N, C-alpha and C positions, 0 to 999 in steps of 0.2 A: 344642475350644481350635482345632481343624483348621477347623471351621465357622465359628469367628468368623475368622479368617485369609483364607478365600475370601472371606468376606461384605467384608471389609474393601477386596480386591481386586476386586471387583466394582464397588465404590463408587467408587475412584479411577480405574478405566476404564473407567466406563460414560458414558452418553450425556449424561445429566441434570449429570454432573459435569464433564465436558467444556462445556457448556451455561452451568453456570455459574463456569466456569475462564475464557470467553473476554466474557461477559458484567463481569465483576469486571476484565478488563484496558478494556474498552474504557469504564466509570466511571471508574474510579482515576484511567486518567494522565490527564485534564484536571481531576479533582474535586482532585486532587491535588496538579497544578500550581497551580489556583486557591486552594487553602487557605492554601500556601507563599506566594504571592505578597501576598494579603491580611492574615494575621497573621504572617507572617516575613518579607515585604520581600526575600525571596530568589526568585531565578529556574531552574527546571531543577535543582529538588534532590531533588523527590521520584521525579519520571519515572525516569531510569537505576535507580534504587534498587526501583521498585515494580514495573519491568519483570524486573529481573534476580533479585527474588524469585518472579516469578512462571517466570521462566526455569529453576531450580531445580523447581518445584513440578510443571513441565511436564515436565522431562526425567524427575523422578522416578517419575510416574505411565507416562509413555510407554516406562521400562524395565521396570516391574511388567508392563505391556501384552504386551511382546515376552518377556519369559522366563515368562509364563503360555501363553501363545501358541503356543509352541516345544513344548508337550507335545502341541498339537494343530494341528499347522501349518495357518494358515489367513490369509495374507500377500495383501494388494492393492499395486500398483504404487507407490502414495503412502508404503505403512509402506519400501518400498524408499528411494525418495525420500529421506526422512527421514532414515532410516542414510546415505546418499549423503551430503545437505548436511553432517549432524554429522561427518562423516569429513573431507571436503574444508575444513571449515571450520575442524578440529581438525588439519591435515597444515599449513595454511597458518601455523597461530599457531607449532606448534612451531617450524616452519623460516623464523620471520620474522627480515629484517632488526635489528627491534628490538622486544623480547617486552615492552617497557613499552605497546604499541598491541594492544591486544587484550585486553586483561590489567585495565585501568581505566586507564590513561593516554592512552587519546585517547574518541572518543566513544560507539564501538559494543565493548561487552566481549563477549568469547566465550558467555558467559554471555547476553547479551542474543539473542543469535543463537540458543542454546537456544531463547529464547524465542518467539523469531519460527517456527524450525522446529514447536515446539511446538502453539503458535498454528491452525499449517496443518494438522497432525494433528490438533486439535481439531476443527476445521471440517469436516472428512472424517469424522469419528465422527457429527457429528450428522445424521439421517435422519430427525427426526420433523418435520412440516413445521410443526405451532405452534411448537418451538422454535427454528425458523430464522425462524421469521416474528419472534420475541420477540427474535432477538439482530438483527434490521434494526429493531427499533422501541427497541433500547438505543442503538445506534449513529445511529438519528436525533436520541435527546436530546441524546446527545454533538455532532451537529452543529449543534442550537439554543445549545447551552450556549457552542459556539467560536464561532460565527457572531453572534451579538446581542454579546459583547465585541468583536469585530470591526467590526461596525456602530460599537458607540460610539469603535473605534480610529479609524475614518477619517474622525472629528469631534473628532479630539484628544482624545478622552477614555480616557485610560489607566490602568489602575491600577498601573502600571510602565512605565516607557520600556524598548523593547525592548533586551534583551541585546547583540545585535549590529547591527553596525552604525546605533547610535543616533541618529546626526544625520541620516541619511536619512531613516529613519522619522520622525522628530519634525519633517524640512522637510515632506514628501510625507503625512503622515499614512497611512502604509503597514500595512493588516490586516498583524495576523500572532498573533491570534488568542491560545491558550494554548501556543504554540510557539515555537521560537527567532527566528526569522526570518520575513518576508513570503515567501522561496522555499516555505520547506517550508510553511507553511500553505498557498499555491498549491495545494502539492502533496496534502496532505490536505482541500482544499475540492473538490479534485477526484473524490474520494472520495465526499464528501457529494454533491456535483451528478449523479453517476451515479445515486446510492441514490434522491436525491428524482425525480429525470426519471424511472427506471424505475417509482417506485410512483406516480407521477400517469399514464404512460402505461395502465398495468395497471390502475388503481385498480376497483372495482367498486363502490362507491357514490359517491354527491354529498358526503357527509361526506369519505370520504379521500382523493376527489380536489383538493378546496379546500384539504385540509389541506397534503398533497403540492406539492401548486403552489406554495401560501407558503411550503413549504418550500424548495423550489427557488430561489425568488423571493431570500429569505434568502441561500444559499448562493452563487447567481451574484455577488450583488450583493459580497459577503463576498469572494471569489474575484478578483473584478474590482478590488476597492480594495486588494488586497495591493500592486496595481502591479506583479505580477510576470507576463509574457507565458506563464510556464508555465502559468497558471490558464488563457490562451486555448487552448491547446495541451493540457492535459487537456480543455476542456468539446468541444473539435470531434475529441477522441477519443472521447468519449462519444457525441454527434449522430453522429458519420461510421459509429460501430458500429451504431446502430439504424438509418439508412436503407440499408444494406447489409444486415443484418439481415433487414429488412422486403423488400429485394428478392428475396434466398433464400428466405424464407417464401412467398411471393409465387409463385415456383416450384417449390417446394414442395407446393403445393396447401393453403394455410393457409386457414384459411376470410374468404373475401373482405369479410363485412361487418367482423368484428374486425378484419383488418387497414386498414381502409379508417379503421375509429374512431382506432386505434394511429398512423396517417400523420396524422389530426386533431391528436391530442394531441401530437404531435410541433412538429404545426407552431403550435401555442400555446405550445411551449415556446420556441420559436424567437421568439414574437414578444414572450415577456416578454424573453427576452433581448435582442432589440435594445433593448428600451425602458429595459432597464439601460443598456446601451451608448450610447443617446443621452445618459442622463440624465450619464455622466462622460464624454462627449466636451462637452457643453454647458457643463456647473458645475464641471469638473474640467479638469486638462490633464493627465490619468492617459493619458488614450487615443492624444491628440496625442506627449506624451512617447515613447508606446511604440512607435508609428507611426516616430517620427526614429529611436528605436534596431534598429529593424527594417531600415530605409532603408540606416541607416550600415553593421549588419551586410551587409547583401546587394550594397553596392560598396566595403566595404572587404577587409582580408588578412583569411584563413582565422583568424589568431591571435587577431585581434581578435573575432573572430563570436561571439556573445551571453556577452555582457562577460568576455571572455577566456576562454572555454569552450576556443575553437580553439586556444590557447596552451597549454592544462591537457593537453587529449588529444594533442596534439605529444608532449609529454613521457610521458603515460599510454603511448601505443604504443611508443615509443624503448626502454623499461623492460623491453617484453614477451619479447624475444628469450632477454635472459638470465634471464629468471624466468617462463618460461612453463609450468614443470611446477609449483610450490605458490607461483606468483606472492610479490609484494615482502614481504606478512606482514599478516593480518589488521588492518585500519584504522589500516595504515601507509601510506597514499598518499604521503604528503610525501616519502617515501623517492625517488619518481621522480624529485625535483629535486636534491634535495640527494645524488645517484648520478651523475648526468648531468655529465659534464665539461664540457659546453656550457651549462649552464644561469647564466643571467645574471644571478641576485639580483632579478630586476626583482618577478616576480612567483610566486609560487606558492600552493598550497593545501592545504587535510587532505581533501579526498574530491577525486573524479573530474567531478561536477556530471552522471555518467552512469552510472547504476546494473549497466549489461550491462559497462560499462569499468571500474568499479568492482569487480565482481566478478572480470572478466578478470586486470586487472592485480596486485588482491590475492592473489586466492589461484588463479589460473591459468586455462588452459586446459581443463584436465579440468574444473574445477569451474562454467568458465561455460558449456562446452557441458552438462553436467548442471542447472544453473539453467535456461537455455533449455529442455532439452525437458522440463523440469518445468512452465513454462508453456504450452510446445506442449500437453502433455497437458492440461492443465488445461481450455486452452481447446477440445479435441476433446472433452474430457468434458461441457464443458457447453453446446458445440451439439448435438451430439449428443440430448443430454436434451432441449432446447428444440424439435427436429424430430421426433422418436421418440416424447414422453412422450405419453399420451392424458390425461394429469391436468393440468388447467388452473393449478390454482395451482403446481405443483411446474412447470410451463413457465414459469410468470408467476418464481417465485424465481429461474430459472437465469435468467432473460434480465435482469433488475436485477442479478444478481449480474456475468455478463457485461459488462453494460456500466459497471461499476463498475471489471474490467479490465480494459477497453478503455482505459478515461478515465488510470487511474492508470499501465498499460505505456506512454502515448505520453509523459507527463509523467515519466516515469522516464529518456526520453531525453537530459534535459538538466536532470535534479533528483538529489538526495542521497537515500539509505537513511538517515533518522536516527532513534533510538529516540521520539521524540514523533509518528512518522507512520508507520514501517514496519507497526509491529504489524497495523494496520487493512488494510493491506494484505492480510497471509498470513493474516488470517482470513477477507479474501474470497476469498482464493486457496483457501483450503482450503474452504469451503462453495461454492464452484464447482465442487467433484471430491467430493461425500458417495461413502461406499462401495457404499450401493446403488445408484451409476450406473456401479460399476467393474468389471473381471471379476475373479474370485479368482486369484490366479498358485498354481495346484496345484505341489506337489512331490511327485516321484518318490517311491514307495511302495518299502522294500527287500525284495525278494524273500526268503521264510525259504525255506532249503533243508533 
């Protein structure tokens, strides 16, 4: 009996389990949405429920992992971050100003956060190069599905009208893929762009190179087709990352022939991007409208910046002093307006449109510091792997994941965490720092007298 129990523990805390756990989430989120739209005529029904289911499964698996590990302590920094993320989210919900939010009344529930953190944890547990590559293949398949639908949407061919800002999406043919609106899809496209750009830059053979370049063109077209400037920011984040990383690797005496090849391929990506950009500039008013909006932002009041993001951030920061410890409550951002005596009722928002401010305001300063520390740690582990590893495949994978990380982190400055996009980032985050590249946290053993 003990043997079977032990076997079950090994199964649900093993590398292959976490691989299938991640792959299933990547596949089922878009497929579930597609099925519900095609056959039930409903949007955003399956995704929150699918993610909640995986949140419960992931939480159960990690609890078993920690209980089993307590017998022979061998933990890593990401294990500590997992616990701290759960702790801060739970405390924020306990001390929330409105218990309905975070428990099912808002957009992200506590169990969704459990899914995010468990996906990150699962990513750190996958060390096998073959499994890590397969996850990127599954993610590429999700990109193809989303972006093909987006291409049709850009020509006015939609399965269903967009659930939010319907008139705007119909009037502009803004692409939103299998997400709730064009802004969210722009954030998702950033991850897809990071994946396809990296795959092209580091492709080892001609077939892989051509397929990844085609995928990049599809993803970049879809990103611009969203009409959201968020896509521009995310794409620039990816390209800027590669420019900086190539400069750093040159200083570190990286193979000059390979580095020259990387630069050339980055140039090809820039050329493809420029061609698609020109297409939109000539045949649509997407670029001219976006440029006009940028000009208005630069010459307008702060409160009008970024489609009223300045206004939203102003109220967000005013709520921090009175709620600095535990925040206003998980997914309860609306409280920053209703609790402010100076609110003019002219505009409000359910989210901060900045993931870092969202964490700061809803969960408090300690939670925000913890989250930023996690991002910094992931970046350090990823960069260290790229610079120090002697394994070419491992370096390329780490480089690709860092590019995805950089693009998403950039667009997160003006976008929101949502259940149809955020899981992909938490997977990326975890895979950026596999435990094989971390140092074990050794606990002091008690001396027996």
